[in-house]
C-alpha positions in Angstrom: 106.2 76.7 104.0 108.0 77.5 107.1 109.1 80.9 107.4 112.5 81.7 109.3 112.7 85.1 110.9 115.6 87.5 109.7 116.5 91.0 110.8 118.6 93.1 108.5 120.4 96.0 108.8 119.6 98.5 105.9 122.2 101.0 106.8 124.0 102.3 103.4 122.0 99.8 101.7 120.9 100.4 98.1 117.3 99.1 98.1 114.8 98.7 95.3 110.9 98.7 95.6 108.6 97.7 92.9 105.3 99.7 93.2 104.2 102.7 95.1 100.9 101.8 95.9 99.6 101.6 99.2 101.9 98.3 100.2 104.6 100.0 98.7 104.4 103.3 100.3 104.1 101.7 103.8 107.3 99.5 102.8 109.2 102.8 101.7 108.4 104.4 104.9 109.4 101.4 107.0 112.7 101.1 105.0 113.4 104.9 105.7 112.8 104.1 109.4 115.1 101.2 109.3 117.8 103.5 108.1 117.8 102.9 104.2 119.5 105.8 102.6 119.2 104.8 98.7 115.8 103.9 97.8 115.0 103.4 94.1 110.9 102.9 93.4 109.5 102.1 90.4 105.9 102.4 89.6 104.5 102.7 85.8 101.0 104.1 87.0 102.8 106.7 89.6 100.8 109.8 89.5 102.4 113.2 89.6 101.0 113.8 92.7 102.8 110.9 94.3 105.8 111.3 92.5 106.3 114.5 94.2 105.3 113.2 97.5 108.2 110.4 97.1 110.6 113.0 95.7 110.2 114.8 99.3 111.3 111.8 101.0 115.4 112.0 101.6 117.1 109.1 99.7 114.1 108.3 97.5 114.1 108.1 93.8 111.0 107.2 92.0 110.5 106.8 88.2 107.0 106.4 86.8 107.7 103.3 84.6 108.0 99.4 85.0 111.1 98.1 86.5 113.1 95.9 83.8 115.6 93.1 84.7 118.4 95.4 85.0 117.3 97.7 87.5 117.9 94.6 90.0 121.5 94.9 89.6 123.4 96.3 92.5 120.7 96.2 94.9 121.0 93.7 97.6 117.6 94.1 98.8 114.1 94.4 96.7 110.7 95.0 97.6 108.2 93.8 95.3 104.7 95.5 95.9 103.0 95.7 92.7 99.3 95.0 92.5 100.3 92.1 90.0 100.9 89.0 91.5 102.3 87.6 88.1 104.9 90.7 88.5 105.7 90.0 92.2 106.8 86.4 90.9 108.7 87.5 88.2 110.5 90.1 90.1 111.4 87.4 92.9 112.8 84.8 90.3 114.7 87.7 88.8 116.2 88.4 92.5 117.2 84.6 93.2 119.2 84.6 89.8 120.9 87.8 90.8 121.4 86.7 94.4 119.3 89.6 95.7 117.3 89.3 98.9 113.6 90.1 97.8 110.4 90.2 100.0 107.6 89.5 97.3 104.7 90.4 99.6 103.2 93.4 97.6 100.1 91.7 96.0 99.1 90.6 99.5 99.6 91.4 103.1 102.7 90.1 104.7 105.5 89.2 102.4 108.0 86.6 102.2 112.0 86.1 101.0 111.9 83.3 98.7 
């Protein structure tokens, strides 16, 4: 598969991040640096400490549960960063169906937008 480089403006963008492990946290930091103002994070394994750390970041809301299908609604950019490759694929397929751009690079380094 050939990849097409793309640059996105994330200013005033509603972004969904699935997974708050090391990869997800790097993505969250990069999204904040890129100007994303509304970042919703789902991770069923989110520890209280991690939830507190994320709550201190401006514009970030984190929930300790798995992302559901309807959580993608209204989000134009989705970053799938769970450790589970099957969840990555499921989230990417859901995003395609809803017209959201999804970076499904979470289970491995280096994402791709399907």
